[in-house]
CHARMM internal coordinates of N, CA and C (Angstrom, degrees):
IC EDIT
DIST 1 N 1 CA 1.5024
DIST 1 CA 1 C 1.5650
ANGL 1 N 1 CA 1 C 107.97
DIST 1 C 2 N 1.3526
ANGL 1 CA 1 C 2 N 122.72
DIHE 1 N 1 CA 1 C 2 N 134.35
DIST 2 N 2 CA 1.3606
ANGL 1 C 2 N 2 CA 120.30
DIHE 1 CA 1 C 2 N 2 CA 177.63
DIST 2 CA 2 C 1.4870
ANGL 2 N 2 CA 2 C 114.38
DIHE 1 C 2 N 2 CA 2 C -89.20
DIST 2 C 3 N 1.3362
ANGL 2 CA 2 C 3 N 120.56
DIHE 2 N 2 CA 2 C 3 N -25.14
DIST 3 N 3 CA 1.4804
ANGL 2 C 3 N 3 CA 124.21
DIHE 2 CA 2 C 3 N 3 CA 179.23
DIST 3 CA 3 C 1.4196
ANGL 3 N 3 CA 3 C 112.02
DIHE 2 C 3 N 3 CA 3 C -128.09
DIST 3 C 4 N 1.2740
ANGL 3 CA 3 C 4 N 121.88
DIHE 3 N 3 CA 3 C 4 N 90.68
DIST 4 N 4 CA 1.4653
ANGL 3 C 4 N 4 CA 126.90
DIHE 3 CA 3 C 4 N 4 CA 173.98
DIST 4 CA 4 C 1.4895
ANGL 4 N 4 CA 4 C 118.65
DIHE 3 C 4 N 4 CA 4 C -53.74
DIST 4 C 5 N 1.4011
ANGL 4 CA 4 C 5 N 110.89
DIHE 4 N 4 CA 4 C 5 N -29.53
DIST 5 N 5 CA 1.5171
ANGL 4 C 5 N 5 CA 115.28
DIHE 4 CA 4 C 5 N 5 CA -178.53
DIST 5 CA 5 C 1.5090
ANGL 5 N 5 CA 5 C 111.30
DIHE 4 C 5 N 5 CA 5 C -74.63
DIST 5 C 6 N 1.4865
ANGL 5 CA 5 C 6 N 118.12
DIHE 5 N 5 CA 5 C 6 N -9.59
DIST 6 N 6 CA 1.4986
ANGL 5 C 6 N 6 CA 118.94
DIHE 5 CA 5 C 6 N 6 CA 171.86
DIST 6 CA 6 C 1.3833
ANGL 6 N 6 CA 6 C 111.50
DIHE 5 C 6 N 6 CA 6 C -62.80
DIST 6 C 7 N 1.4062
ANGL 6 CA 6 C 7 N 115.77
DIHE 6 N 6 CA 6 C 7 N -37.04
DIST 7 N 7 CA 1.4845
ANGL 6 C 7 N 7 CA 119.19
DIHE 6 CA 6 C 7 N 7 CA 176.06
DIST 7 CA 7 C 1.4905
ANGL 7 N 7 CA 7 C 119.30
DIHE 6 C 7 N 7 CA 7 C -50.12
DIST 7 C 8 N 1.3598
ANGL 7 CA 7 C 8 N 108.82
DIHE 7 N 7 CA 7 C 8 N -33.78
DIST 8 N 8 CA 1.5801
ANGL 7 C 8 N 8 CA 113.22
DIHE 7 CA 7 C 8 N 8 CA -174.34
DIST 8 CA 8 C 1.5729
ANGL 8 N 8 CA 8 C 109.57
DIHE 7 C 8 N 8 CA 8 C -83.00
DIST 8 C 9 N 1.3035
ANGL 8 CA 8 C 9 N 120.05
DIHE 8 N 8 CA 8 C 9 N -22.74
DIST 9 N 9 CA 1.3636
ANGL 8 C 9 N 9 CA 128.36
DIHE 8 CA 8 C 9 N 9 CA 178.00
DIST 9 CA 9 C 1.4948
ANGL 9 N 9 CA 9 C 112.33
DIHE 8 C 9 N 9 CA 9 C -81.50
DIST 9 C 10 N 1.4149
ANGL 9 CA 9 C 10 N 119.80
DIHE 9 N 9 CA 9 C 10 N -24.65
DIST 10 N 10 CA 1.3399
ANGL 9 C 10 N 10 CA 121.21
DIHE 9 CA 9 C 10 N 10 CA -171.50
DIST 10 CA 10 C 1.5969
ANGL 10 N 10 CA 10 C 110.86
DIHE 9 C 10 N 10 CA 10 C -79.07
DIST 10 C 11 N 1.2198
ANGL 10 CA 10 C 11 N 120.27
DIHE 10 N 10 CA 10 C 11 N 132.35
DIST 11 N 11 CA 1.5430
ANGL 10 C 11 N 11 CA 124.67
DIHE 10 CA 10 C 11 N 11 CA -176.49
DIST 11 CA 11 C 1.4730
ANGL 11 N 11 CA 11 C 103.95
DIHE 10 C 11 N 11 CA 11 C -76.00
DIST 11 C 12 N 1.3935
ANGL 11 CA 11 C 12 N 114.35
DIHE 11 N 11 CA 11 C 12 N 142.29
DIST 12 N 12 CA 1.4379
ANGL 11 C 12 N 12 CA 115.60
DIHE 11 CA 11 C 12 N 12 CA 176.05
DIST 12 CA 12 C 1.5617
ANGL 12 N 12 CA 12 C 114.09
DIHE 11 C 12 N 12 CA 12 C -81.21
DIST 12 C 13 N 1.3283
ANGL 12 CA 12 C 13 N 112.05
DIHE 12 N 12 CA 12 C 13 N 148.17
DIST 13 N 13 CA 1.4630
ANGL 12 C 13 N 13 CA 119.44
DIHE 12 CA 12 C 13 N 13 CA -179.53
DIST 13 CA 13 C 1.5400
ANGL 13 N 13 CA 13 C 106.69
DIHE 12 C 13 N 13 CA 13 C -84.82
DIST 13 C 14 N 1.4119
ANGL 13 CA 13 C 14 N 118.74
DIHE 13 N 13 CA 13 C 14 N 97.67
DIST 14 N 14 CA 1.3299
ANGL 13 C 14 N 14 CA 120.57
DIHE 13 CA 13 C 14 N 14 CA -176.45
DIST 14 CA 14 C 1.5490
ANGL 14 N 14 CA 14 C 116.27
DIHE 13 C 14 N 14 CA 14 C -76.72
DIST 14 C 15 N 1.3055
ANGL 14 CA 14 C 15 N 114.44
DIHE 14 N 14 CA 14 C 15 N -8.52
DIST 15 N 15 CA 1.3890
ANGL 14 C 15 N 15 CA 118.47
DIHE 14 CA 14 C 15 N 15 CA -177.93
DIST 15 CA 15 C 1.5150
ANGL 15 N 15 CA 15 C 111.29
DIHE 14 C 15 N 15 CA 15 C -75.14
DIST 15 C 16 N 1.3650
ANGL 15 CA 15 C 16 N 118.38
DIHE 15 N 15 CA 15 C 16 N -11.30
DIST 16 N 16 CA 1.4021
ANGL 15 C 16 N 16 CA 124.24
DIHE 15 CA 15 C 16 N 16 CA 176.85
DIST 16 CA 16 C 1.5103
ANGL 16 N 16 CA 16 C 110.04
DIHE 15 C 16 N 16 CA 16 C -96.69
DIST 16 C 17 N 1.3687
ANGL 16 CA 16 C 17 N 116.11
DIHE 16 N 16 CA 16 C 17 N -11.71
DIST 17 N 17 CA 1.4173
ANGL 16 C 17 N 17 CA 120.85
DIHE 16 CA 16 C 17 N 17 CA -176.55
DIST 17 CA 17 C 1.6031
ANGL 17 N 17 CA 17 C 108.13
DIHE 16 C 17 N 17 CA 17 C -130.46
DIST 17 C 18 N 1.2765
ANGL 17 CA 17 C 18 N 118.32
DIHE 17 N 17 CA 17 C 18 N 70.44
DIST 18 N 18 CA 1.4860
ANGL 17 C 18 N 18 CA 118.43
DIHE 17 CA 17 C 18 N 18 CA -179.77
DIST 18 CA 18 C 1.5075
ANGL 18 N 18 CA 18 C 116.05
DIHE 17 C 18 N 18 CA 18 C -64.40
DIST 18 C 19 N 1.4246
ANGL 18 CA 18 C 19 N 113.87
DIHE 18 N 18 CA 18 C 19 N -28.26
DIST 19 N 19 CA 1.4200
ANGL 18 C 19 N 19 CA 116.77
DIHE 18 CA 18 C 19 N 19 CA 178.87
DIST 19 CA 19 C 1.7261
ANGL 19 N 19 CA 19 C 114.74
DIHE 18 C 19 N 19 CA 19 C -74.02
DIST 19 C 20 N 1.3173
ANGL 19 CA 19 C 20 N 110.46
DIHE 19 N 19 CA 19 C 20 N -14.58
DIST 20 N 20 CA 1.5016
ANGL 19 C 20 N 20 CA 118.07
DIHE 19 CA 19 C 20 N 20 CA 175.01
DIST 20 CA 20 C 1.4997
ANGL 20 N 20 CA 20 C 109.23
DIHE 19 C 20 N 20 CA 20 C -70.72
DIST 20 C 21 N 1.2424
ANGL 20 CA 20 C 21 N 119.38
DIHE 20 N 20 CA 20 C 21 N -44.45
DIST 21 N 21 CA 1.4343
ANGL 20 C 21 N 21 CA 126.36
DIHE 20 CA 20 C 21 N 21 CA -178.86
DIST 21 CA 21 C 1.5645
ANGL 21 N 21 CA 21 C 105.74
DIHE 20 C 21 N 21 CA 21 C -60.73
DIST 21 C 22 N 1.3827
ANGL 21 CA 21 C 22 N 117.44
DIHE 21 N 21 CA 21 C 22 N -54.70
DIST 22 N 22 CA 1.5030
ANGL 21 C 22 N 22 CA 116.21
DIHE 21 CA 21 C 22 N 22 CA 178.06
DIST 22 CA 22 C 1.3080
ANGL 22 N 22 CA 22 C 113.20
DIHE 21 C 22 N 22 CA 22 C -59.34
DIST 22 C 23 N 1.3434
ANGL 22 CA 22 C 23 N 129.53
DIHE 22 N 22 CA 22 C 23 N -40.67
DIST 23 N 23 CA 1.4221
ANGL 22 C 23 N 23 CA 132.54
DIHE 22 CA 22 C 23 N 23 CA 177.95
DIST 23 CA 23 C 1.5827
ANGL 23 N 23 CA 23 C 110.76
DIHE 22 C 23 N 23 CA 23 C -59.52
DIST 23 C 24 N 1.3053
ANGL 23 CA 23 C 24 N 112.56
DIHE 23 N 23 CA 23 C 24 N -45.87
DIST 24 N 24 CA 1.5864
ANGL 23 C 24 N 24 CA 118.35
DIHE 23 CA 23 C 24 N 24 CA 176.50
DIST 24 CA 24 C 1.4943
ANGL 24 N 24 CA 24 C 106.99
DIHE 23 C 24 N 24 CA 24 C -60.36
DIST 24 C 25 N 1.3457
ANGL 24 CA 24 C 25 N 114.89
DIHE 24 N 24 CA 24 C 25 N -50.63
DIST 25 N 25 CA 1.4917
ANGL 24 C 25 N 25 CA 110.55
DIHE 24 CA 24 C 25 N 25 CA -177.79
DIST 25 CA 25 C 1.5719
ANGL 25 N 25 CA 25 C 114.39
DIHE 24 C 25 N 25 CA 25 C -61.47
DIST 25 C 26 N 1.3399
ANGL 25 CA 25 C 26 N 117.35
DIHE 25 N 25 CA 25 C 26 N -38.86
DIST 26 N 26 CA 1.4288
ANGL 25 C 26 N 26 CA 116.39
DIHE 25 CA 25 C 26 N 26 CA -178.47
DIST 26 CA 26 C 1.6532
ANGL 26 N 26 CA 26 C 110.26
DIHE 25 C 26 N 26 CA 26 C -70.00
DIST 26 C 27 N 1.2506
ANGL 26 CA 26 C 27 N 113.38
DIHE 26 N 26 CA 26 C 27 N -29.01
DIST 27 N 27 CA 1.5657
ANGL 26 C 27 N 27 CA 117.88
DIHE 26 CA 26 C 27 N 27 CA 175.45
DIST 27 CA 27 C 1.5215
ANGL 27 N 27 CA 27 C 109.30
DIHE 26 C 27 N 27 CA 27 C -66.72
DIST 27 C 28 N 1.2729
ANGL 27 CA 27 C 28 N 115.99
DIHE 27 N 27 CA 27 C 28 N -42.59
DIST 28 N 28 CA 1.4565
ANGL 27 C 28 N 28 CA 120.59
DIHE 27 CA 27 C 28 N 28 CA 178.73
DIST 28 CA 28 C 1.4528
ANGL 28 N 28 CA 28 C 119.27
DIHE 27 C 28 N 28 CA 28 C -66.31
DIST 28 C 29 N 1.2896
ANGL 28 CA 28 C 29 N 111.61
DIHE 28 N 28 CA 28 C 29 N -32.48
DIST 29 N 29 CA 1.4698
ANGL 28 C 29 N 29 CA 122.25
DIHE 28 CA 28 C 29 N 29 CA 177.25
DIST 29 CA 29 C 1.4997
ANGL 29 N 29 CA 29 C 116.44
DIHE 28 C 29 N 29 CA 29 C -86.98
DIST 29 C 30 N 1.2236
ANGL 29 CA 29 C 30 N 115.27
DIHE 29 N 29 CA 29 C 30 N -10.00
DIST 30 N 30 CA 1.5717
ANGL 29 C 30 N 30 CA 128.07
DIHE 29 CA 29 C 30 N 30 CA -171.93
DIST 30 CA 30 C 1.4879
ANGL 30 N 30 CA 30 C 107.55
DIHE 29 C 30 N 30 CA 30 C 65.21
DIST 30 C 31 N 1.2460
ANGL 30 CA 30 C 31 N 116.78
DIHE 30 N 30 CA 30 C 31 N 41.27
DIST 31 N 31 CA 1.5213
ANGL 30 C 31 N 31 CA 122.17
DIHE 30 CA 30 C 31 N 31 CA 174.80
DIST 31 CA 31 C 1.4667
ANGL 31 N 31 CA 31 C 109.63
DIHE 30 C 31 N 31 CA 31 C -71.76
DIST 31 C 32 N 1.3081
ANGL 31 CA 31 C 32 N 130.46
DIHE 31 N 31 CA 31 C 32 N -21.35
DIST 32 N 32 CA 1.3448
ANGL 31 C 32 N 32 CA 134.68
DIHE 31 CA 31 C 32 N 32 CA -171.42
DIST 32 CA 32 C 1.5057
ANGL 32 N 32 CA 32 C 109.35
DIHE 31 C 32 N 32 CA 32 C -96.19
DIST 32 C 33 N 1.3191
ANGL 32 CA 32 C 33 N 118.27
DIHE 32 N 32 CA 32 C 33 N -4.79
DIST 33 N 33 CA 1.5595
ANGL 32 C 33 N 33 CA 114.05
DIHE 32 CA 32 C 33 N 33 CA -173.49
DIST 33 CA 33 C 1.5975
ANGL 33 N 33 CA 33 C 113.38
DIHE 32 C 33 N 33 CA 33 C -65.90
DIST 33 C 34 N 1.2044
ANGL 33 CA 33 C 34 N 120.14
DIHE 33 N 33 CA 33 C 34 N -26.75
DIST 34 N 34 CA 1.4745
ANGL 33 C 34 N 34 CA 111.71
DIHE 33 CA 33 C 34 N 34 CA 178.56
DIST 34 CA 34 C 1.5933
ANGL 34 N 34 CA 34 C 114.72
DIHE 33 C 34 N 34 CA 34 C -65.47
DIST 34 C 35 N 1.3675
ANGL 34 CA 34 C 35 N 111.78
DIHE 34 N 34 CA 34 C 35 N -36.25
DIST 35 N 35 CA 1.5357
ANGL 34 C 35 N 35 CA 117.11
DIHE 34 CA 34 C 35 N 35 CA 170.25
DIST 35 CA 35 C 1.4970
ANGL 35 N 35 CA 35 C 114.77
DIHE 34 C 35 N 35 CA 35 C -67.20
DIST 35 C 36 N 1.2327
ANGL 35 CA 35 C 36 N 116.22
DIHE 35 N 35 CA 35 C 36 N -34.44
DIST 36 N 36 CA 1.5098
ANGL 35 C 36 N 36 CA 116.95
DIHE 35 CA 35 C 36 N 36 CA 177.78
DIST 36 CA 36 C 1.4835
ANGL 36 N 36 CA 36 C 109.39
DIHE 35 C 36 N 36 CA 36 C -69.89
DIST 36 C 37 N 1.2964
ANGL 36 CA 36 C 37 N 114.60
DIHE 36 N 36 CA 36 C 37 N -44.36
DIST 37 N 37 CA 1.4969
ANGL 36 C 37 N 37 CA 112.85
DIHE 36 CA 36 C 37 N 37 CA -178.82
DIST 37 CA 37 C 1.4642
ANGL 37 N 37 CA 37 C 116.24
DIHE 36 C 37 N 37 CA 37 C -65.89
DIST 37 C 38 N 1.4459
ANGL 37 CA 37 C 38 N 117.16
DIHE 37 N 37 CA 37 C 38 N -27.28
DIST 38 N 38 CA 1.4216
ANGL 37 C 38 N 38 CA 122.21
DIHE 37 CA 37 C 38 N 38 CA -179.43
DIST 38 CA 38 C 1.4792
ANGL 38 N 38 CA 38 C 111.01
DIHE 37 C 38 N 38 CA 38 C -70.11
DIST 38 C 39 N 1.3292
ANGL 38 CA 38 C 39 N 117.42
DIHE 38 N 38 CA 38 C 39 N -22.75
DIST 39 N 39 CA 1.4694
ANGL 38 C 39 N 39 CA 123.56
DIHE 38 CA 38 C 39 N 39 CA -173.72
DIST 39 CA 39 C 1.5324
ANGL 39 N 39 CA 39 C 109.32
DIHE 38 C 39 N 39 CA 39 C -88.96
DIST 39 C 40 N 1.3092
ANGL 39 CA 39 C 40 N 117.89
DIHE 39 N 39 CA 39 C 40 N -7.65
DIST 40 N 40 CA 1.5156
ANGL 39 C 40 N 40 CA 117.95
DIHE 39 CA 39 C 40 N 40 CA -176.67
DIST 40 CA 40 C 1.5754
ANGL 40 N 40 CA 40 C 113.46
DIHE 39 C 40 N 40 CA 40 C -71.54
DIST 40 C 41 N 1.2249
ANGL 40 CA 40 C 41 N 124.35
DIHE 40 N 40 CA 40 C 41 N 130.29
DIST 41 N 41 CA 1.5177
ANGL 40 C 41 N 41 CA 124.41
DIHE 40 CA 40 C 41 N 41 CA -173.44
DIST 41 CA 41 C 1.5930
ANGL 41 N 41 CA 41 C 105.61
DIHE 40 C 41 N 41 CA 41 C -69.97
DIST 41 C 42 N 1.4238
ANGL 41 CA 41 C 42 N 109.16
DIHE 41 N 41 CA 41 C 42 N 161.14
DIST 42 N 42 CA 1.5540
ANGL 41 C 42 N 42 CA 118.61
DIHE 41 CA 41 C 42 N 42 CA 170.35
DIST 42 CA 42 C 1.5597
ANGL 42 N 42 CA 42 C 104.24
DIHE 41 C 42 N 42 CA 42 C -82.10
DIST 42 C 43 N 1.3841
ANGL 42 CA 42 C 43 N 112.00
DIHE 42 N 42 CA 42 C 43 N 108.17
DIST 43 N 43 CA 1.5641
ANGL 42 C 43 N 43 CA 112.48
DIHE 42 CA 42 C 43 N 43 CA -174.76
DIST 43 CA 43 C 1.4646
ANGL 43 N 43 CA 43 C 107.42
DIHE 42 C 43 N 43 CA 43 C -74.74
DIST 43 C 44 N 1.2840
ANGL 43 CA 43 C 44 N 125.67
DIHE 43 N 43 CA 43 C 44 N -28.85
DIST 44 N 44 CA 1.5712
ANGL 43 C 44 N 44 CA 123.23
DIHE 43 CA 43 C 44 N 44 CA 177.96
DIST 44 CA 44 C 1.6131
ANGL 44 N 44 CA 44 C 106.91
DIHE 43 C 44 N 44 CA 44 C -66.24
DIST 44 C 45 N 1.2632
ANGL 44 CA 44 C 45 N 122.27
DIHE 44 N 44 CA 44 C 45 N -44.16
DIST 45 N 45 CA 1.4007
ANGL 44 C 45 N 45 CA 119.40
DIHE 44 CA 44 C 45 N 45 CA 179.81
DIST 45 CA 45 C 1.4929
ANGL 45 N 45 CA 45 C 110.04
DIHE 44 C 45 N 45 CA 45 C -69.42
DIST 45 C 46 N 1.3138
ANGL 45 CA 45 C 46 N 117.12
DIHE 45 N 45 CA 45 C 46 N -37.47
DIST 46 N 46 CA 1.4655
ANGL 45 C 46 N 46 CA 116.02
DIHE 45 CA 45 C 46 N 46 CA 176.78
DIST 46 CA 46 C 1.4889
ANGL 46 N 46 CA 46 C 114.40
DIHE 45 C 46 N 46 CA 46 C -64.11
DIST 46 C 47 N 1.4117
ANGL 46 CA 46 C 47 N 118.36
DIHE 46 N 46 CA 46 C 47 N -39.58
DIST 47 N 47 CA 1.4327
ANGL 46 C 47 N 47 CA 121.93
DIHE 46 CA 46 C 47 N 47 CA 172.62
DIST 47 CA 47 C 1.5543
ANGL 47 N 47 CA 47 C 111.59
DIHE 46 C 47 N 47 CA 47 C -58.99
DIST 47 C 48 N 1.2253
ANGL 47 CA 47 C 48 N 119.35
DIHE 47 N 47 CA 47 C 48 N -42.28
DIST 48 N 48 CA 1.4982
ANGL 47 C 48 N 48 CA 118.51
DIHE 47 CA 47 C 48 N 48 CA -175.26
DIST 48 CA 48 C 1.6126
ANGL 48 N 48 CA 48 C 110.15
DIHE 47 C 48 N 48 CA 48 C -70.75
DIST 48 C 49 N 1.4085
ANGL 48 CA 48 C 49 N 113.97
DIHE 48 N 48 CA 48 C 49 N -36.19
DIST 49 N 49 CA 1.4932
ANGL 48 C 49 N 49 CA 115.63
DIHE 48 CA 48 C 49 N 49 CA 173.75
DIST 49 CA 49 C 1.5164
ANGL 49 N 49 CA 49 C 112.79
DIHE 48 C 49 N 49 CA 49 C -67.84
DIST 49 C 50 N 1.2016
ANGL 49 CA 49 C 50 N 114.67
DIHE 49 N 49 CA 49 C 50 N -35.47
DIST 50 N 50 CA 1.5642
ANGL 49 C 50 N 50 CA 123.15
DIHE 49 CA 49 C 50 N 50 CA 178.79
DIST 50 CA 50 C 1.4561
ANGL 50 N 50 CA 50 C 112.67
DIHE 49 C 50 N 50 CA 50 C -67.02
DIST 50 C 51 N 1.3426
ANGL 50 CA 50 C 51 N 113.42
DIHE 50 N 50 CA 50 C 51 N -37.16
DIST 51 N 51 CA 1.4878
ANGL 50 C 51 N 51 CA 115.60
DIHE 50 CA 50 C 51 N 51 CA 178.86
DIST 51 CA 51 C 1.6284
ANGL 51 N 51 CA 51 C 113.59
DIHE 50 C 51 N 51 CA 51 C -71.39
DIST 51 C 52 N 1.3031
ANGL 51 CA 51 C 52 N 111.93
DIHE 51 N 51 CA 51 C 52 N -21.26
DIST 52 N 52 CA 1.4686
ANGL 51 C 52 N 52 CA 121.33
DIHE 51 CA 51 C 52 N 52 CA 171.20
DIST 52 CA 52 C 1.4689
ANGL 52 N 52 CA 52 C 113.02
DIHE 51 C 52 N 52 CA 52 C -82.65
DIST 52 C 53 N 1.3165
ANGL 52 CA 52 C 53 N 118.31
DIHE 52 N 52 CA 52 C 53 N -3.98
DIST 53 N 53 CA 1.4136
ANGL 52 C 53 N 53 CA 118.45
DIHE 52 CA 52 C 53 N 53 CA 175.18
DIST 53 CA 53 C 1.5186
ANGL 53 N 53 CA 53 C 116.20
DIHE 52 C 53 N 53 CA 53 C 94.08
DIST 53 C 54 N 1.3448
ANGL 53 CA 53 C 54 N 118.31
DIHE 53 N 53 CA 53 C 54 N 5.83
DIST 54 N 54 CA 1.4688
ANGL 53 C 54 N 54 CA 123.56
DIHE 53 CA 53 C 54 N 54 CA -178.26
DIST 54 CA 54 C 1.5245
ANGL 54 N 54 CA 54 C 112.64
DIHE 53 C 54 N 54 CA 54 C -60.95
DIST 54 C 55 N 1.3037
ANGL 54 CA 54 C 55 N 120.75
DIHE 54 N 54 CA 54 C 55 N 110.66
DIST 55 N 55 CA 1.5046
ANGL 54 C 55 N 55 CA 115.29
DIHE 54 CA 54 C 55 N 55 CA -171.93
DIST 55 CA 55 C 1.5304
ANGL 55 N 55 CA 55 C 113.32
DIHE 54 C 55 N 55 CA 55 C -67.19
DIST 55 C 56 N 1.3035
ANGL 55 CA 55 C 56 N 117.05
DIHE 55 N 55 CA 55 C 56 N -29.24
DIST 56 N 56 CA 1.5732
ANGL 55 C 56 N 56 CA 116.99
DIHE 55 CA 55 C 56 N 56 CA 173.43
DIST 56 CA 56 C 1.4586
ANGL 56 N 56 CA 56 C 112.79
DIHE 55 C 56 N 56 CA 56 C -64.96
DIST 56 C 57 N 1.2112
ANGL 56 CA 56 C 57 N 116.82
DIHE 56 N 56 CA 56 C 57 N -38.76
DIST 57 N 57 CA 1.5048
ANGL 56 C 57 N 57 CA 124.30
DIHE 56 CA 56 C 57 N 57 CA 179.50
DIST 57 CA 57 C 1.4603
ANGL 57 N 57 CA 57 C 106.44
DIHE 56 C 57 N 57 CA 57 C -65.96
DIST 57 C 58 N 1.2844
ANGL 57 CA 57 C 58 N 119.59
DIHE 57 N 57 CA 57 C 58 N -44.31
DIST 58 N 58 CA 1.4727
ANGL 57 C 58 N 58 CA 126.22
DIHE 57 CA 57 C 58 N 58 CA -177.87
DIST 58 CA 58 C 1.5959
ANGL 58 N 58 CA 58 C 107.08
DIHE 57 C 58 N 58 CA 58 C -61.01
DIST 58 C 59 N 1.3876
ANGL 58 CA 58 C 59 N 115.78
DIHE 58 N 58 CA 58 C 59 N -45.49
DIST 59 N 59 CA 1.4672
ANGL 58 C 59 N 59 CA 112.97
DIHE 58 CA 58 C 59 N 59 CA -178.80
DIST 59 CA 59 C 1.4385
ANGL 59 N 59 CA 59 C 113.49
DIHE 58 C 59 N 59 CA 59 C -74.95
DIST 59 C 60 N 1.4200
ANGL 59 CA 59 C 60 N 119.45
DIHE 59 N 59 CA 59 C 60 N -32.54
DIST 60 N 60 CA 1.4579
ANGL 59 C 60 N 60 CA 121.77
DIHE 59 CA 59 C 60 N 60 CA 177.19
DIST 60 CA 60 C 1.6016
ANGL 60 N 60 CA 60 C 108.47
DIHE 59 C 60 N 60 CA 60 C -63.18
DIST 60 C 61 N 1.3297
ANGL 60 CA 60 C 61 N 114.36
DIHE 60 N 60 CA 60 C 61 N -44.17
DIST 61 N 61 CA 1.5295
ANGL 60 C 61 N 61 CA 116.83
DIHE 60 CA 60 C 61 N 61 CA -175.80
DIST 61 CA 61 C 1.5759
ANGL 61 N 61 CA 61 C 107.12
DIHE 60 C 61 N 61 CA 61 C -65.53
DIST 61 C 62 N 1.3338
ANGL 61 CA 61 C 62 N 118.14
DIHE 61 N 61 CA 61 C 62 N -39.45
DIST 62 N 62 CA 1.4779
ANGL 61 C 62 N 62 CA 121.88
DIHE 61 CA 61 C 62 N 62 CA 179.55
DIST 62 CA 62 C 1.5364
ANGL 62 N 62 CA 62 C 106.79
DIHE 61 C 62 N 62 CA 62 C -59.77
DIST 62 C 63 N 1.3267
ANGL 62 CA 62 C 63 N 111.54
DIHE 62 N 62 CA 62 C 63 N -49.64
DIST 63 N 63 CA 1.5642
ANGL 62 C 63 N 63 CA 110.85
DIHE 62 CA 62 C 63 N 63 CA -176.76
DIST 63 CA 63 C 1.5775
ANGL 63 N 63 CA 63 C 110.85
DIHE 62 C 63 N 63 CA 63 C -68.54
DIST 63 C 64 N 1.2232
ANGL 63 CA 63 C 64 N 121.84
DIHE 63 N 63 CA 63 C 64 N -32.24
DIST 64 N 64 CA 1.4156
ANGL 63 C 64 N 64 CA 125.34
DIHE 63 CA 63 C 64 N 64 CA 178.39
DIST 64 CA 64 C 1.4978
ANGL 64 N 64 CA 64 C 110.92
DIHE 63 C 64 N 64 CA 64 C -60.57
DIST 64 C 65 N 1.4395
ANGL 64 CA 64 C 65 N 113.26
DIHE 64 N 64 CA 64 C 65 N -49.92
DIST 65 N 65 CA 1.4666
ANGL 64 C 65 N 65 CA 114.29
DIHE 64 CA 64 C 65 N 65 CA 175.25
DIST 65 CA 65 C 1.5339
ANGL 65 N 65 CA 65 C 118.71
DIHE 64 C 65 N 65 CA 65 C -65.69
DIST 65 C 66 N 1.3288
ANGL 65 CA 65 C 66 N 110.68
DIHE 65 N 65 CA 65 C 66 N -33.32
DIST 66 N 66 CA 1.3714
ANGL 65 C 66 N 66 CA 116.87
DIHE 65 CA 65 C 66 N 66 CA -178.78
DIST 66 CA 66 C 1.7173
ANGL 66 N 66 CA 66 C 112.84
DIHE 65 C 66 N 66 CA 66 C -70.54
DIST 66 C 67 N 1.3340
ANGL 66 CA 66 C 67 N 112.71
DIHE 66 N 66 CA 66 C 67 N -32.48
DIST 67 N 67 CA 1.3916
ANGL 66 C 67 N 67 CA 115.70
DIHE 66 CA 66 C 67 N 67 CA 176.55
DIST 67 CA 67 C 1.4987
ANGL 67 N 67 CA 67 C 113.16
DIHE 66 C 67 N 67 CA 67 C -93.26
END
COOR INIT
IC SEED 1 N 1 CA 1 C
IC BUILD
């Protein structure tokens, strides 16, 4: 391909991806927020485990604060 920037200007064909339209609508309306909230870690438990030197807890705590 000679012009990679042309891919950014090209409109996607949503008729081939009907799930993408539904997903975009749910994201716009905040319909996925219960699932997002369910995935958030318990920071107090992670802090206690990280204080004891648990490497997985340290990593998860760092990711939680970064995100």
